[in-house]
N, CA and C atoms of all chains as a GROMACS GRO file, in nm:
protein
  633
    1MET      N    1  12.534   4.854   6.903
    1MET     CA    2  12.453   4.752   6.834
    1MET      C    3  12.409   4.644   6.933
    2ILE      N    4  12.504   4.599   7.017
    2ILE     CA    5  12.471   4.499   7.118
    2ILE      C    6  12.375   4.559   7.221
    3VAL      N    7  12.398   4.687   7.254
    3VAL     CA    8  12.308   4.754   7.348
    3VAL      C    9  12.168   4.759   7.290
    4GLY      N   10  12.157   4.790   7.161
    4GLY     CA   11  12.026   4.796   7.096
    4GLY      C   12  11.956   4.663   7.100
    5ALA      N   13  12.029   4.557   7.066
    5ALA     CA   14  11.968   4.423   7.067
    5ALA      C   15  11.924   4.385   7.208
    6GLY      N   16  12.010   4.415   7.305
    6GLY     CA   17  11.976   4.383   7.444
    6GLY      C   18  11.852   4.456   7.491
    7ILE      N   19  11.844   4.586   7.460
    7ILE     CA   20  11.729   4.664   7.503
    7ILE      C   21  11.603   4.616   7.430
    8LEU      N   22  11.618   4.579   7.304
    8LEU     CA   23  11.504   4.527   7.227
    8LEU      C   24  11.446   4.404   7.297
    9VAL      N   25  11.533   4.307   7.329
    9VAL     CA   26  11.486   4.183   7.392
    9VAL      C   27  11.428   4.213   7.530
   10ALA      N   28  11.497   4.299   7.606
   10ALA     CA   29  11.453   4.329   7.742
   10ALA      C   30  11.314   4.390   7.742
   11TYR      N   31  11.290   4.488   7.654
   11TYR     CA   32  11.161   4.556   7.659
   11TYR      C   33  11.052   4.481   7.585
   12LEU      N   34  11.088   4.377   7.512
   12LEU     CA   35  10.983   4.290   7.459
   12LEU      C   36  10.932   4.197   7.568
   13MET      N   37  11.019   4.165   7.664
   13MET     CA   38  10.978   4.074   7.772
   13MET      C   39  10.917   4.150   7.889
   14LEU      N   40  10.972   4.269   7.919
   14LEU     CA   41  10.922   4.345   8.033
   14LEU      C   42  10.783   4.400   8.001
   15PRO      N   43  10.698   4.413   8.103
   15PRO     CA   44  10.564   4.467   8.077
   15PRO      C   45  10.559   4.619   8.073
   16ILE      N   46  10.662   4.681   8.015
   16ILE     CA   47  10.662   4.827   8.000
   16ILE      C   48  10.640   4.858   7.853
   17PRO      N   49  10.527   4.914   7.818
   17PRO     CA   50  10.494   4.928   7.675
   17PRO      C   51  10.561   5.048   7.609
   18ILE      N   52  10.694   5.046   7.600
   18ILE     CA   53  10.759   5.157   7.531
   18ILE      C   54  10.820   5.113   7.399
   19TYR      N   55  10.804   4.985   7.362
   19TYR     CA   56  10.858   4.942   7.233
   19TYR      C   57  10.782   5.012   7.120
   20ASN      N   58  10.855   5.049   7.016
   20ASN     CA   59  10.798   5.120   6.902
   20ASN      C   60  10.756   5.263   6.934
   21THR      N   61  10.812   5.320   7.041
   21THR     CA   62  10.795   5.463   7.065
   21THR      C   63  10.936   5.524   7.071
   22ILE      N   64  10.942   5.656   7.082
   22ILE     CA   65  11.075   5.716   7.086
   22ILE      C   66  11.140   5.696   7.223
   23TRP      N   67  11.062   5.654   7.323
   23TRP     CA   68  11.119   5.644   7.458
   23TRP      C   69  11.219   5.530   7.468
   24ILE      N   70  11.197   5.424   7.389
   24ILE     CA   71  11.293   5.313   7.393
   24ILE      C   72  11.427   5.358   7.334
   25LEU      N   73  11.419   5.446   7.234
   25LEU     CA   74  11.542   5.502   7.178
   25LEU      C   75  11.612   5.590   7.281
   26LEU      N   76  11.529   5.663   7.358
   26LEU     CA   77  11.587   5.750   7.461
   26LEU      C   78  11.660   5.666   7.566
   27VAL      N   79  11.599   5.555   7.606
   27VAL     CA   80  11.663   5.464   7.702
   27VAL      C   81  11.798   5.417   7.647
   28ALA      N   82  11.798   5.378   7.520
   28ALA     CA   83  11.922   5.329   7.460
   28ALA      C   84  12.028   5.438   7.456
   29TYR      N   85  11.989   5.558   7.418
   29TYR     CA   86  12.088   5.667   7.406
   29TYR      C   87  12.145   5.703   7.542
   30VAL      N   88  12.057   5.711   7.643
   30VAL     CA   89  12.106   5.747   7.776
   30VAL      C   90  12.203   5.639   7.826
   31THR      N   91  12.169   5.512   7.802
   31THR     CA   92  12.259   5.404   7.843
   31THR      C   93  12.393   5.415   7.771
   32LEU      N   94  12.386   5.440   7.641
   32LEU     CA   95  12.508   5.442   7.561
   32LEU      C   96  12.600   5.557   7.597
   33TYR      N   97  12.541   5.674   7.626
   33TYR     CA   98  12.625   5.793   7.639
   33TYR      C   99  12.646   5.837   7.783
   34LEU      N  100  12.596   5.758   7.878
   34LEU     CA  101  12.622   5.788   8.019
   34LEU      C  102  12.772   5.795   8.051
   35PRO      N  103  12.854   5.700   8.002
   35PRO     CA  104  12.997   5.706   8.036
   35PRO      C  105  13.064   5.835   7.991
   36TYR      N  106  13.028   5.883   7.872
   36TYR     CA  107  13.091   6.006   7.822
   36TYR      C  108  13.053   6.124   7.911
   37GLY      N  109  12.924   6.131   7.945
   37GLY     CA  110  12.881   6.238   8.034
   37GLY      C  111  12.947   6.228   8.169
   38MET      N  112  12.965   6.105   8.215
   38MET     CA  113  13.026   6.083   8.346
   38MET      C  114  13.170   6.133   8.349
   39ARG      N  115  13.243   6.109   8.241
   39ARG     CA  116  13.382   6.158   8.235
   39ARG      C  117  13.384   6.311   8.245
   40PHE      N  118  13.294   6.375   8.170
   40PHE     CA  119  13.288   6.522   8.173
   40PHE      C  120  13.255   6.572   8.313
   41ALA      N  121  13.145   6.520   8.370
   41ALA     CA  122  13.097   6.571   8.499
   41ALA      C  123  13.197   6.540   8.610
   42SER      N  124  13.255   6.420   8.603
   42SER     CA  125  13.348   6.378   8.707
   42SER      C  126  13.472   6.468   8.709
   43SER      N  127  13.527   6.494   8.590
   43SER     CA  128  13.646   6.579   8.586
   43SER      C  129  13.611   6.722   8.626
   44GLY      N  130  13.489   6.765   8.592
   44GLY     CA  131  13.449   6.901   8.630
   44GLY      C  132  13.437   6.915   8.780
   45ILE      N  133  13.377   6.815   8.846
   45ILE     CA  134  13.357   6.825   8.991
   45ILE      C  135  13.490   6.811   9.064
   46THR      N  136  13.582   6.731   9.009
   46THR     CA  137  13.714   6.719   9.072
   46THR      C  138  13.783   6.854   9.082
   47GLN      N  139  13.757   6.941   8.987
   47GLN     CA  140  13.827   7.070   8.985
   47GLN      C  141  13.772   7.169   9.086
   48ILE      N  142  13.651   7.144   9.135
   48ILE     CA  143  13.592   7.237   9.232
   48ILE      C  144  13.619   7.184   9.372
   49HIS      N  145  13.683   7.266   9.452
   49HIS     CA  146  13.725   7.216   9.582
   49HIS      C  147  13.607   7.205   9.677
   50ARG      N  148  13.618   7.106   9.764
   50ARG     CA  149  13.513   7.078   9.862
   50ARG      C  150  13.488   7.197   9.955
   51GLU      N  151  13.593   7.276   9.978
   51GLU     CA  152  13.580   7.389  10.070
   51GLU      C  153  13.471   7.486  10.029
   52LEU      N  154  13.452   7.502   9.898
   52LEU     CA  155  13.349   7.594   9.851
   52LEU      C  156  13.212   7.553   9.902
   53GLU      N  157  13.185   7.422   9.898
   53GLU     CA  158  13.056   7.373   9.946
   53GLU      C  159  13.048   7.385  10.097
   54GLU      N  160  13.161   7.359  10.166
   54GLU     CA  161  13.161   7.368  10.312
   54GLU      C  162  13.134   7.510  10.357
   55VAL      N  163  13.195   7.605  10.288
   55VAL     CA  164  13.173   7.746  10.322
   55VAL      C  165  13.026   7.782  10.304
   56ALA      N  166  12.968   7.736  10.193
   56ALA     CA  167  12.827   7.764  10.167
   56ALA      C  168  12.739   7.702  10.275
   57ALA      N  169  12.772   7.579  10.316
   57ALA     CA  170  12.692   7.511  10.418
   57ALA      C  171  12.704   7.584  10.552
   58VAL      N  172  12.826   7.628  10.585
   58VAL     CA  173  12.846   7.701  10.711
   58VAL      C  174  12.769   7.832  10.708
   59SER      N  175  12.762   7.895  10.591
   59SER     CA  176  12.691   8.023  10.581
   59SER      C  177  12.540   8.004  10.577
   60GLY      N  178  12.493   7.880  10.584
   60GLY     CA  179  12.350   7.857  10.598
   60GLY      C  180  12.278   7.819  10.472
   61ALA      N  181  12.353   7.781  10.367
   61ALA     CA  182  12.287   7.742  10.243
   61ALA      C  183  12.245   7.596  10.252
   62GLY      N  184  12.125   7.568  10.201
   62GLY     CA  185  12.078   7.430  10.196
   62GLY      C  186  12.139   7.357  10.079
   63LEU      N  187  12.103   7.230  10.068
   63LEU     CA  188  12.160   7.147   9.961
   63LEU      C  189  12.122   7.202   9.823
   64GLY      N  190  11.994   7.240   9.812
   64GLY     CA  191  11.947   7.292   9.683
   64GLY      C  192  12.016   7.421   9.647
   65GLN      N  193  12.040   7.504   9.749
   65GLN     CA  194  12.105   7.633   9.724
   65GLN      C  195  12.250   7.614   9.683
   66ILE      N  196  12.320   7.519   9.749
   66ILE     CA  197  12.458   7.488   9.711
   66ILE      C  198  12.461   7.441   9.567
   67PHE      N  199  12.366   7.354   9.536
   67PHE     CA  200  12.354   7.300   9.400
   67PHE      C  201  12.337   7.411   9.298
   68ALA      N  202  12.240   7.496   9.323
   68ALA     CA  203  12.198   7.591   9.220
   68ALA      C  204  12.290   7.712   9.213
   69ARG      N  205  12.343   7.755   9.328
   69ARG     CA  206  12.415   7.883   9.328
   69ARG      C  207  12.566   7.870   9.332
   70ILE      N  208  12.618   7.753   9.373
   70ILE     CA  209  12.763   7.734   9.378
   70ILE      C  210  12.808   7.641   9.267
   71MET      N  211  12.751   7.519   9.268
   71MET     CA  212  12.800   7.417   9.174
   71MET      C  213  12.760   7.447   9.030
   72LEU      N  214  12.634   7.485   9.012
   72LEU     CA  215  12.583   7.498   8.875
   72LEU      C  216  12.655   7.608   8.796
   73PRO      N  217  12.675   7.728   8.854
   73PRO     CA  218  12.748   7.830   8.776
   73PRO      C  219  12.891   7.789   8.745
   74LEU      N  220  12.958   7.720   8.842
   74LEU     CA  221  13.096   7.681   8.819
   74LEU      C  222  13.106   7.566   8.719
   75LEU      N  223  13.003   7.481   8.718
   75LEU     CA  224  13.009   7.364   8.632
   75LEU      C  225  12.942   7.386   8.497
   76ALA      N  226  12.880   7.502   8.478
   76ALA     CA  227  12.802   7.523   8.356
   76ALA      C  228  12.881   7.498   8.228
   77PRO      N  229  13.005   7.550   8.216
   77PRO     CA  230  13.079   7.523   8.091
   77PRO      C  231  13.106   7.375   8.069
   78VAL      N  232  13.137   7.303   8.178
   78VAL     CA  233  13.165   7.160   8.166
   78VAL      C  234  13.040   7.085   8.122
   79LEU      N  235  12.927   7.117   8.188
   79LEU     CA  236  12.803   7.048   8.154
   79LEU      C  237  12.761   7.079   8.011
   80LEU      N  238  12.782   7.203   7.970
   80LEU     CA  239  12.746   7.242   7.834
   80LEU      C  240  12.833   7.169   7.732
   81ALA      N  241  12.962   7.156   7.764
   81ALA     CA  242  13.052   7.083   7.673
   81ALA      C  243  13.010   6.937   7.664
   82GLY      N  244  12.975   6.878   7.779
   82GLY     CA  245  12.927   6.740   7.779
   82GLY      C  246  12.796   6.726   7.702
   83TRP      N  247  12.710   6.826   7.718
   83TRP     CA  248  12.580   6.825   7.647
   83TRP      C  249  12.604   6.826   7.496
   84ILE      N  250  12.692   6.912   7.450
   84ILE     CA  251  12.719   6.921   7.306
   84ILE      C  252  12.774   6.789   7.255
   85TYR      N  253  12.866   6.730   7.329
   85TYR     CA  254  12.928   6.605   7.288
   85TYR      C  255  12.825   6.493   7.275
   86VAL      N  256  12.742   6.479   7.379
   86VAL     CA  257  12.641   6.373   7.377
   86VAL      C  258  12.537   6.401   7.268
   87PHE      N  259  12.502   6.528   7.249
   87PHE     CA  260  12.404   6.564   7.147
   87PHE      C  261  12.452   6.523   7.008
   88VAL      N  262  12.576   6.558   6.976
   88VAL     CA  263  12.629   6.526   6.842
   88VAL      C  264  12.639   6.376   6.823
   89LEU      N  265  12.685   6.305   6.928
   89LEU     CA  266  12.695   6.160   6.917
   89LEU      C  267  12.557   6.096   6.898
   90ALA      N  268  12.456   6.153   6.968
   90ALA     CA  269  12.323   6.092   6.962
   90ALA      C  270  12.255   6.118   6.827
   91VAL      N  271  12.284   6.231   6.765
   91VAL     CA  272  12.223   6.259   6.635
   91VAL      C  273  12.274   6.162   6.530
   92ARG      N  274  12.402   6.126   6.536
   92ARG     CA  275  12.454   6.038   6.432
   92ARG      C  276  12.451   5.890   6.471
   93GLU      N  277  12.385   5.859   6.580
   93GLU     CA  278  12.380   5.721   6.629
   93GLU      C  279  12.307   5.629   6.531
   94LEU      N  280  12.365   5.511   6.504
   94LEU     CA  281  12.300   5.415   6.414
   94LEU      C  282  12.290   5.276   6.476
   95GLY      N  283  12.399   5.230   6.538
   95GLY     CA  284  12.408   5.091   6.582
   95GLY      C  285  12.293   5.044   6.668
   96ALA      N  286  12.259   5.120   6.772
   96ALA     CA  287  12.152   5.076   6.861
   96ALA      C  288  12.015   5.110   6.803
   97SER      N  289  12.003   5.225   6.735
   97SER     CA  290  11.871   5.266   6.690
   97SER      C  291  11.817   5.176   6.579
   98ILE      N  292  11.909   5.108   6.508
   98ILE     CA  293  11.864   5.025   6.396
   98ILE      C  294  11.774   4.911   6.444
   99PHE      N  295  11.793   4.868   6.570
   99PHE     CA  296  11.708   4.762   6.624
   99PHE      C  297  11.577   4.819   6.679
  100LEU      N  298  11.577   4.945   6.715
  100LEU     CA  299  11.470   4.997   6.799
  100LEU      C  300  11.372   5.088   6.726
  101VAL      N  301  11.405   5.127   6.602
  101VAL     CA  302  11.312   5.217   6.533
  101VAL      C  303  11.191   5.139   6.483
  102GLY      N  304  11.082   5.212   6.466
  102GLY     CA  305  10.961   5.154   6.409
  102GLY      C  306  10.898   5.257   6.320
  103PRO      N  307  10.781   5.226   6.266
  103PRO     CA  308  10.713   5.325   6.181
  103PRO      C  309  10.687   5.453   6.260
  104GLY      N  310  10.729   5.565   6.205
  104GLY     CA  311  10.705   5.692   6.272
  104GLY      C  312  10.814   5.734   6.367
  105THR      N  313  10.907   5.645   6.397
  105THR     CA  314  11.013   5.685   6.490
  105THR      C  315  11.152   5.672   6.426
  106HIS      N  316  11.158   5.685   6.294
  106HIS     CA  317  11.288   5.674   6.228
  106HIS      C  318  11.379   5.791   6.266
  107VAL      N  319  11.506   5.761   6.287
  107VAL     CA  320  11.604   5.866   6.313
  107VAL      C  321  11.695   5.878   6.191
  108LEU      N  322  11.782   5.979   6.193
  108LEU     CA  323  11.859   6.012   6.072
  108LEU      C  324  11.945   5.896   6.023
  109GLY      N  325  12.010   5.826   6.115
  109GLY     CA  326  12.097   5.716   6.074
  109GLY      C  327  12.021   5.607   6.001
  110THR      N  328  11.905   5.570   6.056
  110THR     CA  329  11.828   5.464   5.991
  110THR      C  330  11.764   5.514   5.862
  111ILE      N  331  11.728   5.642   5.857
  111ILE     CA  332  11.671   5.696   5.732
  111ILE      C  333  11.774   5.687   5.620
  112SER      N  334  11.898   5.727   5.650
  112SER     CA  335  11.998   5.724   5.541
  112SER      C  336  12.031   5.580   5.503
  113LEU      N  337  12.029   5.488   5.599
  113LEU     CA  338  12.053   5.347   5.565
  113LEU      C  339  11.940   5.292   5.477
  114THR      N  340  11.815   5.326   5.515
  114THR     CA  341  11.701   5.279   5.435
  114THR      C  342  11.705   5.337   5.295
  115MET      N  343  11.742   5.465   5.286
  115MET     CA  344  11.748   5.528   5.154
  115MET      C  345  11.851   5.461   5.065
  116TRP      N  346  11.964   5.426   5.125
  116TRP     CA  347  12.071   5.361   5.048
  116TRP      C  348  12.030   5.221   5.006
  117GLU      N  349  11.965   5.152   5.102
  117GLU     CA  350  11.930   5.012   5.083
  117GLU      C  351  11.819   4.997   4.979
  118GLU      N  352  11.718   5.082   4.988
  118GLU     CA  353  11.601   5.065   4.902
  118GLU      C  354  11.613   5.142   4.771
  119GLY      N  355  11.663   5.263   4.780
  119GLY     CA  356  11.674   5.342   4.658
  119GLY      C  357  11.804   5.316   4.584
  120GLY      N  358  11.908   5.286   4.662
  120GLY     CA  359  12.038   5.267   4.600
  120GLY      C  360  12.096   5.395   4.544
  121SER      N  361  12.042   5.509   4.590
  121SER     CA  362  12.089   5.635   4.534
  121SER      C  363  12.189   5.699   4.629
  122TYR      N  364  12.314   5.701   4.588
  122TYR     CA  365  12.417   5.762   4.673
  122TYR      C  366  12.396   5.912   4.683
  123GLY      N  367  12.345   5.972   4.576
  123GLY     CA  368  12.322   6.116   4.576
  123GLY      C  369  12.226   6.158   4.684
  124ALA      N  370  12.114   6.083   4.698
  124ALA     CA  371  12.014   6.118   4.799
  124ALA      C  372  12.072   6.103   4.940
  125VAL      N  373  12.150   5.997   4.961
  125VAL     CA  374  12.208   5.976   5.094
  125VAL      C  375  12.308   6.087   5.126
  126ALA      N  376  12.388   6.124   5.026
  126ALA     CA  377  12.485   6.232   5.048
  126ALA      C  378  12.413   6.363   5.079
  127ALA      N  379  12.300   6.386   5.008
  127ALA     CA  380  12.224   6.509   5.034
  127ALA      C  381  12.170   6.509   5.176
  128LEU      N  382  12.122   6.393   5.222
  128LEU     CA  383  12.072   6.384   5.360
  128LEU      C  384  12.184   6.413   5.459
  129GLY      N  385  12.304   6.363   5.428
  129GLY     CA  386  12.418   6.391   5.515
  129GLY      C  387  12.445   6.540   5.527
  130VAL      N  388  12.435   6.610   5.413
  130VAL     CA  389  12.457   6.755   5.415
  130VAL      C  390  12.348   6.823   5.497
  131ILE      N  391  12.222   6.778   5.474
  131ILE     CA  392  12.110   6.838   5.549
  131ILE      C  393  12.126   6.812   5.698
  132GLN      N  394  12.183   6.697   5.732
  132GLN     CA  395  12.205   6.665   5.873
  132GLN      C  396  12.311   6.756   5.934
  133ILE      N  397  12.413   6.788   5.854
  133ILE     CA  398  12.525   6.867   5.908
  133ILE      C  399  12.482   7.010   5.940
  134ILE      N  400  12.397   7.070   5.854
  134ILE     CA  401  12.372   7.214   5.865
  134ILE      C  402  12.306   7.252   5.998
  135PRO      N  403  12.189   7.192   6.035
  135PRO     CA  404  12.131   7.231   6.165
  135PRO      C  405  12.221   7.197   6.282
  136LEU      N  406  12.293   7.085   6.269
  136LEU     CA  407  12.384   7.044   6.376
  136LEU      C  408  12.493   7.149   6.397
  137ALA      N  409  12.549   7.196   6.287
  137ALA     CA  410  12.654   7.298   6.297
  137ALA      C  411  12.600   7.425   6.359
  138ILE      N  412  12.476   7.463   6.322
  138ILE     CA  413  12.418   7.587   6.377
  138ILE      C  414  12.396   7.572   6.528
  139ILE      N  415  12.338   7.458   6.569
  139ILE     CA  416  12.311   7.436   6.712
  139ILE      C  417  12.441   7.436   6.791
  140VAL      N  418  12.541   7.361   6.740
  140VAL     CA  419  12.667   7.350   6.814
  140VAL      C  420  12.738   7.485   6.819
  141ALA      N  421  12.734   7.561   6.710
  141ALA     CA  422  12.798   7.693   6.710
  141ALA      C  423  12.732   7.784   6.812
  142GLY      N  424  12.598   7.781   6.818
  142GLY     CA  425  12.527   7.864   6.917
  142GLY      C  426  12.564   7.828   7.058
  143LEU      N  427  12.571   7.697   7.086
  143LEU     CA  428  12.602   7.655   7.222
  143LEU      C  429  12.746   7.687   7.259
  144ARG      N  430  12.837   7.672   7.161
  144ARG     CA  431  12.978   7.708   7.186
  144ARG      C  432  12.991   7.856   7.219
  145TRP      N  433  12.910   7.935   7.151
  145TRP     CA  434  12.912   8.079   7.175
  145TRP      C  435  12.870   8.109   7.319
  146ILE      N  436  12.761   8.042   7.364
  146ILE     CA  437  12.716   8.059   7.503
  146ILE      C  438  12.825   8.016   7.600
  147GLU      N  439  12.888   7.902   7.568
  147GLU     CA  440  12.993   7.848   7.655
  147GLU      C  441  13.108   7.947   7.669
  148LEU      N  442  13.151   8.002   7.557
  148LEU     CA  443  13.261   8.099   7.561
  148LEU      C  444  13.222   8.223   7.640
  149ARG      N  445  13.096   8.264   7.628
  149ARG     CA  446  13.051   8.381   7.702
  149ARG      C  447  13.053   8.356   7.852
  150ILE      N  448  13.010   8.235   7.893
  150ILE     CA  449  13.014   8.200   8.035
  150ILE      C  450  13.157   8.202   8.086
  151GLN      N  451  13.248   8.143   8.007
  151GLN     CA  452  13.389   8.139   8.049
  151GLN      C  453  13.447   8.280   8.061
  152ARG      N  454  13.414   8.363   7.964
  152ARG     CA  455  13.470   8.499   7.966
  152ARG      C  456  13.418   8.578   8.085
  153ARG      N  457  13.286   8.559   8.114
  153ARG     CA  458  13.227   8.628   8.227
  153ARG      C  459  13.291   8.581   8.358
  154ALA      N  460  13.319   8.450   8.366
  154ALA     CA  461  13.382   8.396   8.486
  154ALA      C  462  13.522   8.453   8.503
  155GLN      N  463  13.595   8.464   8.392
  155GLN     CA  464  13.730   8.521   8.399
  155GLN      C  465  13.726   8.668   8.442
  156ALA      N  466  13.629   8.741   8.389
  156ALA     CA  467  13.616   8.882   8.426
  156ALA      C  468  13.583   8.896   8.574
  157ALA      N  469  13.495   8.810   8.625
  157ALA     CA  470  13.458   8.813   8.767
  157ALA      C  471  13.579   8.780   8.853
  158GLY      N  472  13.659   8.681   8.808
  158GLY     CA  473  13.779   8.644   8.883
  158GLY      C  474  13.878   8.758   8.887
  159ALA      N  475  13.891   8.832   8.777
  159ALA     CA  476  13.988   8.942   8.771
  159ALA      C  477  13.949   9.055   8.864
  160THR      N  478  13.818   9.080   8.881
  160THR     CA  479  13.777   9.191   8.965
  160THR      C  480  13.789   9.159   9.114
  161THR      N  481  13.774   9.030   9.150
  161THR     CA  482  13.780   8.997   9.292
  161THR      C  483  13.923   8.984   9.342
  162GLN      N  484  14.018   8.960   9.253
  162GLN     CA  485  14.155   8.938   9.299
  162GLN      C  486  14.229   9.068   9.326
  163MET      N  487  11.412   6.358   6.103
  163MET     CA  488  11.498   6.474   6.134
  163MET      C  489  11.458   6.536   6.267
  164LYS      N  490  11.327   6.568   6.278
  164LYS     CA  491  11.280   6.626   6.403
  164LYS      C  492  11.296   6.527   6.518
  165THR      N  493  11.260   6.401   6.490
  165THR     CA  494  11.274   6.296   6.592
  165THR      C  495  11.418   6.287   6.640
  166SER      N  496  11.509   6.288   6.543
  166SER     CA  497  11.650   6.271   6.576
  166SER      C  498  11.700   6.384   6.666
  167VAL      N  499  11.671   6.508   6.626
  167VAL     CA  500  11.722   6.622   6.703
  167VAL      C  501  11.657   6.626   6.840
  168LEU      N  502  11.525   6.599   6.843
  168LEU     CA  503  11.453   6.599   6.970
  168LEU      C  504  11.509   6.494   7.065
  169LEU      N  505  11.528   6.374   7.011
  169LEU     CA  506  11.582   6.264   7.092
  169LEU      C  507  11.720   6.295   7.144
  170ALA      N  508  11.804   6.348   7.054
  170ALA     CA  509  11.941   6.379   7.094
  170ALA      C  510  11.942   6.484   7.203
  171ALA      N  511  11.854   6.585   7.190
  171ALA     CA  512  11.850   6.691   7.291
  171ALA      C  513  11.803   6.635   7.425
  172MET      N  514  11.700   6.549   7.421
  172MET     CA  515  11.651   6.491   7.546
  172MET      C  516  11.758   6.403   7.610
  173ALA      N  517  11.822   6.319   7.527
  173ALA     CA  518  11.924   6.230   7.581
  173ALA      C  519  12.038   6.310   7.641
  174ALA      N  520  12.082   6.415   7.572
  174ALA     CA  521  12.193   6.494   7.622
  174ALA      C  522  12.156   6.563   7.753
  175THR      N  523  12.032   6.614   7.762
  175THR     CA  524  11.990   6.681   7.885
  175THR      C  525  11.987   6.583   8.002
  176ILE      N  526  11.928   6.464   7.978
  176ILE     CA  527  11.919   6.365   8.085
  176ILE      C  528  12.060   6.322   8.127
  177VAL      N  529  12.147   6.296   8.029
  177VAL     CA  530  12.282   6.252   8.062
  177VAL      C  531  12.356   6.358   8.141
  178ALA      N  532  12.344   6.484   8.099
  178ALA     CA  533  12.415   6.592   8.170
  178ALA      C  534  12.365   6.602   8.314
  179GLY      N  535  12.232   6.602   8.333
  179GLY     CA  536  12.178   6.614   8.467
  179GLY      C  537  12.214   6.496   8.556
  180LEU      N  538  12.195   6.376   8.500
  180LEU     CA  539  12.219   6.254   8.576
  180LEU      C  540  12.366   6.242   8.617
  181THR      N  541  12.456   6.268   8.522
  181THR     CA  542  12.598   6.252   8.554
  181THR      C  543  12.645   6.358   8.653
  182PHE      N  544  12.586   6.476   8.645
  182PHE     CA  545  12.619   6.582   8.742
  182PHE      C  546  12.590   6.532   8.882
  183VAL      N  547  12.468   6.482   8.902
  183VAL     CA  548  12.430   6.433   9.035
  183VAL      C  549  12.514   6.312   9.075
  184MET      N  550  12.533   6.220   8.978
  184MET     CA  551  12.608   6.099   9.009
  184MET      C  552  12.753   6.129   9.046
  185ALA      N  553  12.815   6.217   8.969
  185ALA     CA  554  12.954   6.251   8.997
  185ALA      C  555  12.966   6.321   9.132
  186TRP      N  556  12.866   6.404   9.162
  186TRP     CA  557  12.869   6.475   9.290
  186TRP      C  558  12.858   6.376   9.406
  187ILE      N  559  12.760   6.285   9.395
  187ILE     CA  560  12.741   6.186   9.500
  187ILE      C  561  12.867   6.099   9.512
  188ALA      N  562  12.921   6.056   9.396
  188ALA     CA  563  13.035   5.966   9.398
  188ALA      C  564  13.156   6.031   9.464
  189GLN      N  565  13.173   6.160   9.444
  189GLN     CA  566  13.295   6.223   9.494
  189GLN      C  567  13.280   6.289   9.629
  190ARG      N  568  13.157   6.330   9.666
  190ARG     CA  569  13.142   6.404   9.790
  190ARG      C  570  13.074   6.323   9.899
  191SER      N  571  12.958   6.263   9.865
  191SER     CA  572  12.880   6.199   9.970
  191SER      C  573  12.936   6.063  10.007
  192LEU      N  574  12.994   5.992   9.912
  192LEU     CA  575  13.043   5.857   9.939
  192LEU      C  576  13.191   5.851   9.907
  193PRO      N  577  13.276   5.910   9.990
  193PRO     CA  578  13.416   5.920   9.953
  193PRO      C  579  13.483   5.784   9.934
  194ARG      N  580  13.438   5.682  10.010
  194ARG     CA  581  13.507   5.555  10.000
  194ARG      C  582  13.448   5.463   9.893
  195TYR      N  583  13.315   5.464   9.883
  195TYR     CA  584  13.252   5.369   9.792
  195TYR      C  585  13.204   5.437   9.664
  196GLY      N  586  13.237   5.562   9.649
  196GLY     CA  587  13.192   5.635   9.531
  196GLY      C  588  13.242   5.576   9.401
  197PHE      N  589  13.359   5.510   9.408
  197PHE     CA  590  13.417   5.456   9.285
  197PHE      C  591  13.326   5.349   9.223
  198ILE      N  592  13.242   5.286   9.308
  198ILE     CA  593  13.151   5.183   9.256
  198ILE      C  594  13.050   5.249   9.162
  199LEU      N  595  12.995   5.362   9.206
  199LEU     CA  596  12.898   5.436   9.124
  199LEU      C  597  12.965   5.482   8.995
  200ASP      N  598  13.088   5.529   9.010
  200ASP     CA  599  13.165   5.577   8.895
  200ASP      C  600  13.186   5.463   8.794
  201ALA      N  601  13.226   5.347   8.848
  201ALA     CA  602  13.252   5.232   8.761
  201ALA      C  603  13.123   5.184   8.695
  202LEU      N  604  13.013   5.191   8.770
  202LEU     CA  605  12.884   5.148   8.717
  202LEU      C  606  12.841   5.236   8.600
  203ALA      N  607  12.863   5.366   8.615
  203ALA     CA  608  12.827   5.457   8.507
  203ALA      C  609  12.920   5.441   8.388
  204PHE      N  610  13.039   5.386   8.415
  204PHE     CA  611  13.138   5.374   8.308
  204PHE      C  612  13.124   5.241   8.235
  205ALA      N  613  13.045   5.149   8.292
  205ALA     CA  614  13.037   5.014   8.237
  205ALA      C  615  12.984   5.006   8.093
  206PRO      N  616  12.879   5.084   8.055
  206PRO     CA  617  12.824   5.065   7.920
  206PRO      C  618  12.924   5.083   7.807
  207ILE      N  619  13.032   5.154   7.834
  207ILE     CA  620  13.129   5.177   7.728
  207ILE      C  621  13.205   5.049   7.694
  208ALA      N  622  13.202   4.952   7.786
  208ALA     CA  623  13.275   4.828   7.764
  208ALA      C  624  13.197   4.731   7.675
  209ILE      N  625  13.066   4.759   7.655
  209ILE     CA  626  12.985   4.671   7.570
  209ILE      C  627  13.026   4.691   7.425
  210PRO      N  628  13.051   4.582   7.352
  210PRO     CA  629  13.091   4.600   7.212
  210PRO      C  630  12.985   4.676   7.134
  211ALA      N  631  13.028   4.774   7.060
  211ALA     CA  632  12.933   4.856   6.984
  211ALA      C  633  12.887   4.778   6.862
   0.00000   0.00000   0.00000
């Protein structure tokens, strides 16, 4: 909520015309959920030893190649888990978006608040909650399935090389 | 609904990409001062929600 108010004031003063578009919401969400992503990525990178990158560099791989062919496959499950976490948190976000939404850029949290406030119908708000859950559950289930497949493939690869 | 899911997907993608690079730089390229970058990325969580 404080982040939302701060970003609102900041972008009203700055000459960047993103107020009343979805980009200001994107700025708020990235600011809010950077720490969570950082915890995921940081712990993931800690688990991968530096030697792997050194070996790749000695074998002639460039920075981009180390990134794409060594780090990314090893970190894919971690990044995917972080992605799912941030995605779910961002869909249900209300505190910051309540300051930043405008006509045409309403998000689910503010829609359900407006429905409750103006209509006073608990039934409609509850129905929106259910509608919100269903696509979210499908997306998260699909991504979890991909994540498990990556992990299983990595385990199978490890078993054959040992 | 569409706005919400689209925004969440974009935010999650940016956060995942950015933190990957940041964590890598913090832990590999700047072994001594990397903690500053780490702390900087961790700061927004301290703001009262």
